[in-house]
N, C-alpha and C positions, 0 to 999 in steps of 0.2 A: 505619558505621550501616547496618543492614539495611533493605531496602525493605519497606514495609508489604505484607502479604499481600492479594491482590486479594479473597479471600473475606471478609476482615474490613473492607474499605474501605466507607465509608458510601455509600449509594445517592445518586447525583447526579440521578436522574430517576425518574419513575414513568409507567406507561402505564395509563390508566383509561378506561372507557367514558364517553362524554359524549353527551347529547342536546341539540342546538343548534337554535335557531329562526332561520331565515333568511327574508329577504324574497324572494319568488319574482317575478322580473321576466319576465313572459310576453311573449316576443318574437313579433311578428306580421308582421314585415317584415325583409328582408335589406338594405333601402335605408337605410344609416346616416344619410345626409344628411336624408332625409325624417323619420326617427325623431328626429333632433336638433331639427328644427323643431317636431315635435309635442310633444316634451318641454319645449321653451322656451315654447311657448304655454300648456302646462299648469302648469309650475312656475316660469316666469320671474319671476312676482311674489312668489314665496316661495323666495328663494335658500337659506334655512336649513331647508327642508322636511325634508331628510335630514341625518343627522349621521354620515357614514361608516359607514352600516349595511351589514353583509355581505349579499351578494345571490347567489342561485342563478338563473342564466338558464334559463328554461323554453323549450325549443325544440320543444315538442310541435306547435305550429301549423305550423312550418316543416319538420318531419320528413317529412310526406306529400308536400311539394313538392320535397324533396331540394335545398333552396335553399342557395346558398353564402353564408357569413357572414364578413365581415371582422372577426374577433374582436379584433384589435389596435385597430381603430378603434372598435369597440363598447365595449371596456374603457375607452378614453380618454374616450369620450362619457359613460359612466356615472360615471366618476371625476369628471368636471367638474361633475356634479350631486351630488357627495358621496355616491356609492354605491360600494361596494367589491366588485366581482365576484370570487367565489372558486370558483364551480363552475358546471357546466351539467348539465341533465338532459333526458331525453325526446328527444334528437336521434338522427339516424342515426349509423351507425358512422363515416362520413366527417365529419359535422359534429362529432361528439365528438372525433375525432382532431385536427381543426383547432383546436378549443377547447383541447385539452391542449397542443398546440404553442405556443399563446399563453400558456400558464402556468396555465390553469384546470384544476381537477380534475373528475371525474365524480361527481355526487351521485346516490345511489340514489333511485328513485321513492318517493314518500311512503308508499305502501301496503306496500312491501317493505323500507323503511329499517331497522326494528329488527332483522330477521333478518340482513340484509346487514352492518350495522355490527358486530353481535356476531361474525359470522364473521371479518371483517377483524381485529377486535381480538384474537380468539383466535389467528389465524395470526401476527400481529405478536408476541404474547406468546411463542409457541413459538419463533419465530426469534430474538428479541432476548434474552429473559430465560431461555429454555430451561427452561420448566416451573417456574420459581421462583414460589411463590404470590404472587398479586397482590391487593392489597386493593381491593375494589370498594365505592364509597360511592354510595348513592342519594340524589340531591339533590331535595328537594321544591321545585318552583318557587314563588316568593313572588308574591302578587297585587300588582298595581300600584294604588296609591291613586287614587281619583277626584279630579280637579282641580276645585275649586270657585272660581268668580269671582263676587264680590258687588258689583262696581262696573260702571257702564255702560261700554261699549266705544265709543270714538270712531272716526271715519273714519281709516283708516291703521293702526289697531291690529290686531295679530294674536295670537291665543292658540292654542297647540298642546298638547294633552294626549297626550303620547307613551306608547303602550302601554296606555292605559286610556280611561275615560269622561270627559266634560267636562260640568259643571253650571254654568250661568250664571244668576245670580239677578237680573240687571238687563238693560236693553235692549241689543241689539246693533245699533248704528246703521248707516246706509248707509256703505259703504266700509270697515267693520270686517270681520274674518274670524276665524271660530272653526273649529278643526281638531281632530279626535280620531281615534285609531286604533280607538276603540270607539264608543259612543253619544254623542249630544249632546242634553242636556236644557236648554232655555231657558225659564225661568219668567218670561217677559217678551216684548215684541215682538222678533221676529227680522226685521231689515230689511237686514242685510248678507249675507255669504256664510257658509254652513255646510257643512263637508266632513267627513263621518263615514266610518268604515272606511277611513281614509286609506291604509292599507297593505294593502288587499285584503280586509278583513273584510266579507263580503257579508251578514252577519247584523246589522250595525250599523243603527241607526235614528236619526232626528232628530225631536225633540219640541219643540214651542213652544206657548205659550198664546196667541200671536198670530202667525200665519204670514204674513209679508210679505217674503220673502227676495229678494235680488238674484240669488243662485245657491244651488242645492242640489246636493250630490254625495254618493253612497254608493258606495264601492269603485270609483270611476272613472266611474260613470254619473251624468251631471249634467243639470241643467235650469236655464235662466236666465229672466229676466223677459221675454225675447222670446216665450216660450211661457207665457201667463198660467196662473195656478193655477186649479183648479176653484172655482166659486163657493162650494161647501160647506166649503172650507177656507181660502180667502183671507181674511186678517185675523181668523181664528178659531183656537181650539185644535185642533191637528192633529198627526199623526205621519206621517213619511215612511219607507217601507221599500222594499226592493228585491225585485222578483219577476221572476226571470230576468234580462233586460237592460233592464227598465223600472222607473221609480220609481212607487210606488203611494202615493196620498194618502188617508189615513183621518181623518175628523173625530173629535175626542174630546169626549165629553159631559161637561161639568163642572157 
């Protein structure tokens, strides 16, 4: 029996360009123990906040300090919070080399990513498939549907709209928590916690027809009841948005 000709053998794999969205974990300290305590304080009450999301570690803040990072410990910490570190970006040559030794790849900066990815793909194609034509498919991203909740949320209940907006048509009681990667709209009293832009969307906003929250947060910037709301929005229709590093409260005329 003669062996099949390699030229006629069916292809067992393809190489194609891909555009992937990753969560950027902006690292601001090389102290892994302090980082773990901060993450526990922020996410300790929401153990299922992440669901094995791929993460690119942003070292921009540490690059100017030339800080040393224990990437093995950092990977273990992020994994414990159900995050999957896959790459680093923005670090020094030394920091990037240390990350690669720990098994992470180097991600291109966001502004240069398209050109760099295309170059890498072309070089891989030349090396592996030797100029064999490669089919390229452009995938149009699909929108994430808005999550709508039409029942009151009791204390201890948590709702998370992953990847999109959240609309709540009933009261969010004390001790309840609503989370969204996008905007949060509450057409009823907001008395519990509301966390919008949960994965870093600084354009996200929080709306309520009766603003009485225990906690408000947009893209990590938060405010609790220890700092009272302005009189023109407390208990009234209002929206919350992020301006720089501070939360801005705007009344809504209905």
